[in-house]
C-alpha positions in Angstrom: 0.3 -0.2 -0.2 2.0 3.2 -1.3 2.6 5.4 1.7 3.2 3.0 4.1 6.3 1.1 5.2 6.3 -2.9 6.0 7.0 -3.6 9.2 9.9 -6.2 9.7 7.7 -8.9 11.1 5.8 -8.7 7.9 8.4 -8.3 5.2 9.7 -11.8 7.0 6.7 -13.1 6.1 6.0 -12.3 3.1 9.6 -13.7 2.2 8.9 -16.7 3.3 5.3 -17.5 1.9 6.3 -19.3 -0.5 8.7 -21.7 1.1 6.7 -22.0 4.1 5.0 -25.5 4.2 8.0 -26.9 2.6 9.9 -25.6 6.0 7.9 -28.1 7.6 6.0 -31.1 5.3 8.2 -34.2 5.4 9.9 -33.5 8.8 8.9 -36.4 11.5 9.3 -34.0 14.3 6.9 -31.2 13.0 4.6 -33.9 11.5 4.3 -35.2 15.2 3.6 -31.8 16.5 0.9 -30.9 13.6 -1.0 -34.7 15.1 -0.5 -33.3 18.1 -2.1 -29.7 17.7 -5.0 -31.5 15.7 -6.4 -33.2 18.3 -6.2 -30.3 20.7 -7.9 -28.4 18.5 -10.8 -31.0 18.2 -11.0 -31.2 22.0 -12.1 -27.7 21.6 -13.8 -27.4 18.5 -17.6 -26.3 18.6 -20.1 -29.0 18.4 -22.2 -26.6 16.2 -20.5 -26.5 12.9 -22.2 -23.4 11.2 -20.1 -21.6 13.9 -17.8 -19.3 12.3 -14.6 -19.8 13.3 -11.4 -17.4 12.6 -7.6 -18.3 12.3 -5.1 -15.2 13.2 -1.8 -15.8 12.3 -3.2 -18.0 9.7 0.6 -18.2 7.7 -0.4 -20.6 4.1 -3.9 -21.4 6.1 -3.0 -24.5 7.6 -5.2 -24.8 10.6 -8.4 -22.8 9.0 -7.8 -25.3 6.0 -8.7 -28.2 7.9 -11.5 -26.5 9.5 -12.6 -26.0 6.3 -12.0 -29.1 5.5 -13.8 -30.3 8.5 -17.2 -28.4 7.4 -16.9 -25.3 9.7 -17.1 -21.9 8.2 -13.9 -20.0 8.3 -11.9 -16.2 8.2 -8.5 -15.9 7.7 -6.7 -13.0 9.3 -2.4 -12.2 8.9 -0.4 -9.7 8.4 1.6 -11.3 5.0 -0.2 -10.3 1.6 1.7 -13.3 0.4 0.7 -15.4 2.9 -3.0 -14.9 2.4 -2.3 -15.3 -1.5 -1.4 -18.7 -0.8 -4.0 -19.6 1.6 -6.5 -17.7 -1.6 -5.1 -20.0 -3.9 -5.8 -23.4 -1.8 -9.1 -22.2 -1.1 -9.7 -21.6 -5.2 -7.8 -24.7 -5.5 -10.8 -26.5 -2.8 -13.7 -24.3 -4.7 -14.4 -22.3 -1.8 -15.1 -18.5 -2.6 -12.7 -16.0 -0.6 -12.8 -11.9 -0.2 -9.6 -10.0 0.5 -10.1 -7.1 3.0 -6.9 -4.9 3.3 -6.9 -3.3 6.5 -2.9 -2.0 7.1 -2.9 1.5 6.7 -6.3 2.1 6.6 -8.4 4.0 9.7 -9.2 2.1 12.2 -13.1 2.0 11.9 -15.3 -1.5 11.7 -15.8 -2.7 8.0 -19.2 -2.5 6.4 -21.0 -4.6 3.8 -18.1 -7.5 3.7 -20.4 -10.1 4.8 -21.1 -12.6 7.1 -18.4 -14.0 9.1 -16.7 -17.1 8.1 -17.5 -17.0 4.3 -13.8 -16.9 3.7 -13.1 -13.5 4.2 -9.0 -12.9 4.4 -7.9 -10.2 6.7 -4.7 -8.3 6.0 -4.5 -6.8 9.0 -1.9 -6.7 12.3 -3.2 -8.3 15.3 -2.9 -6.2 17.9 -5.2 -3.1 15.4 -8.6 -5.5 14.6 -10.8 -2.4 14.7 -12.1 -3.4 11.4 -13.4 -6.8 12.6 -17.3 -6.6 14.2 -17.3 -7.4 18.0 -18.4 -10.9 19.0 -17.8 -12.7 15.2 -16.5 -15.7 16.2 -17.6 -18.8 18.1 -13.7 -20.3 17.8 -10.6 -18.8 17.3 -7.2 -20.3 16.5 -4.0 -19.2 16.2 -0.8 -21.2 15.6 2.8 -20.5 14.7 2.5 -18.1 17.7 1.3 -15.0 16.3 0.6 -13.2 19.6 4.6 -13.5 20.2 5.3 -11.8 16.7 2.7 -9.0 17.5 4.0 -5.7 18.6 1.6 -5.3 21.2 0.5 -8.6 22.5 -2.1 -7.5 25.7 -3.7 -5.1 23.0 -4.0 -8.4 20.4 -5.1 -10.8 23.3 -7.8 -8.0 24.3 -8.7 -7.2 20.4 -9.1 -11.4 20.3 -11.4 -11.4 23.3 -13.6 -8.9 21.4 -14.0 -11.0 18.6 -15.0 -14.2 20.5 -19.0 -14.3 21.1 -20.5 -15.4 24.4 -19.6 -19.0 25.1 -16.6 -18.9 22.1 -13.1 -20.6 22.7 -9.6 -19.1 21.8 -7.2 -21.6 21.2 -3.4 -20.1 20.6 -0.1 -21.2 20.6 3.1 -19.1 22.4 6.8 -19.1 22.5 7.8 -20.5 26.1 9.6 -18.0 28.2 10.8 -20.7 29.9 12.8 -21.9 26.8 14.3 -19.0 26.2 16.8 -19.2 29.0 19.6 -21.5 27.4 20.6 -18.6 24.9 21.8 -16.8 27.8 23.2 -19.4 29.8 24.9 -19.9 26.2 26.5 -16.7 26.0 27.3 -16.3 29.7 25.0 -13.3 29.5 23.6 -12.4 33.0 22.3 -9.3 33.0 20.7 -10.2 29.6 18.6 -13.3 31.0 17.6 -11.0 33.9 16.4 -8.7 31.3 14.7 -11.3 29.5 13.3 -13.0 32.2 11.2 -9.8 33.5 10.1 -8.8 30.0 10.0 -11.9 28.0 11.4 -10.0 25.2 14.3 -11.6 22.7 14.9 -10.8 19.0 14.2 -12.9 15.9 17.2 -12.9 14.4 17.5 -13.5 10.7 20.3 -12.8 8.1 18.6 -9.8 6.7 18.5 -7.4 9.7 15.8 -5.6 8.2 13.4 -8.5 8.8 14.6 -8.9 12.6 11.1 -8.1 15.0 10.7 -9.0 18.7 9.4 -11.8 20.0 7.2 -11.8 23.1 7.8 -15.3 25.2 5.3 -16.1 28.1 5.2 -18.0 31.2 2.0 -20.5 31.8 1.2 -17.8 34.5 1.2 -14.6 32.6 -1.1 -16.6 30.1 -3.7 -17.5 32.8 -3.7 -13.5 34.0 -4.4 -12.6 30.7 -7.1 -14.7 30.7 -8.1 -13.6 33.5 -8.0 -10.0 32.8 -10.1 -10.0 30.0 -12.8 -12.3 31.9 -12.0 -15.4 29.9 -12.6 -18.7 31.5 -9.7 -20.9 31.0 -9.7 -24.2 30.2 -6.5 -25.7 30.0 -2.6 -25.4 29.0 -0.2 -27.6 27.1 3.1 -27.9 26.1 4.9 -29.0 22.9 6.8 -31.1 22.8 7.3 -31.9 26.4 9.0 -35.1 25.4 12.3 -34.5 23.7 10.8 -35.6 20.0 13.0 -32.9 18.4 16.3 -34.4 19.4 15.1 -38.0 19.3 12.7 -37.4 15.9 14.4 -40.3 13.8 12.4 -42.3 16.7 9.1 -41.3 14.8 10.0 -43.2 11.5 8.9 -46.1 13.2 4.9 -46.1 12.4 4.9 -48.3 16.2 7.0 -46.1 18.2 5.5 -43.3 17.0 2.2 -43.7 18.0 3.8 -44.7 21.2 5.5 -41.2 21.8 2.6 -39.3 20.6 0.7 -41.3 23.1 2.9 -40.4 26.2 2.9 -37.3 24.8 -0.5 -36.4 25.0 -0.6 -38.0 28.4 2.1 -35.7 29.8 2.4 -32.6 27.9 -0.5 -30.7 30.2 1.5 -31.7 33.5 3.1 -28.1 35.1 6.1 -29.5 36.5 7.1 -30.6 32.5 6.0 -27.4 30.8 10.0 -25.9 30.7 10.9 -28.7 28.2 8.3 -27.2 25.7 9.5 -24.5 23.2 5.9 -23.7 22.8 2.9 -22.9 25.0 -0.8 -23.3 23.7 -3.6 -22.5 26.1 -7.3 -22.5 25.7 -9.7 -20.2 27.2 -13.8 -19.6 26.7 -15.3 -16.2 26.7 -18.4 -16.5 29.3 
């Protein structure tokens, strides 16, 4: 859009959009994580398949498209136009209609005349400015790939997400785990940096291109509970992904029998508070009263 410079997070995701699926597809560890993620999503999905859903930070559309294929009406939201283009291509391949709506750089006001929620609306927007989306529009909001961690103002973003939920609606979000970030500072011998990081949860997404580096916000379990409490949301649960060292020993996942056992063991343990520090990502669910 003329007159508006792209943010680092937008530039980075525009660049990797065409490569995004290939980063994960075929990787034994990520295939296991995706299987665990879908099982957790299924636990929280609305029983009514007419319930409008929103995939925030949708990237190339992996989870929203899976909801579409499961029969739910879904909208998609991302800051990256090229990611939304990838999602649009996939919706087109499924024969599903879609509408592009660009909210970046536009005045912050509610959009009008865009149709009902959950009808393939592709919202290009920053997660911390969702004023264009009508309140109470969605009964289920999912955000994988840690979109809350990548937004500039995560507290404001979560407030906006809560506003979009209808009464009884559920939000399911993954975030970066602050407890995993400590290793970097110990390895660097940076004690003062460790102290600041544990206080703020702010780290830097390091890419080769300095223009694409952006601040990551990493969370603790207690902080996530407090955020839900502040927004009046009912806490439904928290899991770590993954609490077992599946990434380090991903070759074990090549054996179907071992893979089945390991996923079953992971599911039996990933809600244990004592093991959450092992997980790179935390995934929490909450319901609007």
